C-alpha positions, 0 to 999 in steps of 0.5 A: 384702643379698646375699652369695655366699660362694663367688662374688663378689657382695655388696651394701650392704657391711658389716663382714662383707662387707669382711672377705670381700674382705680374706680373698679370699672375695669379689672385690668389692662394690656399695655405695650412698650414699642421701644423695648419691643424694637430693642429685643427684636434687634438683639434677637436678629443680631444673635441669629445672624451670628449662628 
């Protein structure tokens, strides 16, 4: 996790980071969805194997 209190960087949003956004301490964040990333990877591999 990366958080910059004085700036605008935050990764893998948790409760603290969400509160920083609400309080105006952080401008935004980047979050991941590992399950969806895995699903899309399998779909792409299956599609590629049919070519």
